[in-house]
C-alpha positions, 0 to 999 in steps of 0.5 A: 776660163775660170771655174765660175765661167764654166758654171755660167756656161752650165747655167746657160745650158740649163743646169739649175744647180750651177745657176743656184751656186752662182746666185748664192755667190752673188746674193749679198752683193745683190741685196746690198745694191738693192738696199742702197737704192730702195733703202728699206728691207722689205723693198730690198727683199722684193728687188732681190727676189725679182732680180733672182727670178729675172736671172733664172728666166733669162740666163739663156740670153747671157752671151758672155759668161765672164759678164755674169756678175755685171749682167746680174747687177744690171738686172738688180739696178733696173729692178730697183729703179722700177720699184722706185719709179712705181713708188715715186717716193724720196729715198732716205738711207740708213747710214748703218746699212751703208757703212762700207761706202765711207769706211774712212769717215770718222763718225756716223754723223759724217757717214749720214751727211755723206749718204744724204748728199749722195742721195741728193744727186741726179740718178746717173751720178748717184749710181756711179758713186754707189757702184764705184765706192760701195760695190768697189767696181771698176769704171769698166765694169760700171760702163758695162752694167750701165751700157754707157761708154767708159768716158761717160762713166768717168765723167759722171763720176768726176761730176758727181764728186764735184757736186758733192763738195758744195753740198757738204761744204760748211758741214765740217769744222775744217770748212767752217774754221775762219783764218785768224 
C-alpha cells in the first residue's frame, strides 16, 4: 500500500486534509484535461471547480483507493463533456496549451494541424488519444476511466490513429512530394 493509498483511505473516511493533499497533487492534470476538452481558460476553471466539488461530495463512494486518480479523471471528463453539451459549441484548441501531445513535432504549425485533426474525430476516438498521448495513461487506465473493456479502448485508439492519417495526408512536404 502506497502513501497515496493511505491518504485516499483517510480521505474516504472523512479526513479533509488528506483529500486536499490528494487534490493538490492532481490539480494540474485535472486542469489540463479540462482545458483539452473545453479549450478556454474560463470553462476549464469551471470544469476544474466542478470536478473538485464533485470529488469532495462523493469521495466516500470510492471503493478502491488505488483508483483515486482514474476516478478523478473520469469525473473531470464527464463534467467537461457536460459543459460542452450545454454550450453546444465547436471546440477549437490553442496549440500552445497542448504542446506535450506532440513534443516530437517540428513546428507549431504541425502541432496545430495535429490538434485540429484530433478535434475532428468522434468523441470516443478523441478521448482515447487525449488520455493516451496527452495524459500519458496506459490503455488499462483509460479503460478504467471510460468504463469500457480494454480491447475496445485499444481498438478505438488504433481506429483514431487510422482516421488521423487521411485527415493529415497532403499537409506535409513528404506527402505532397511527387516521385521524379
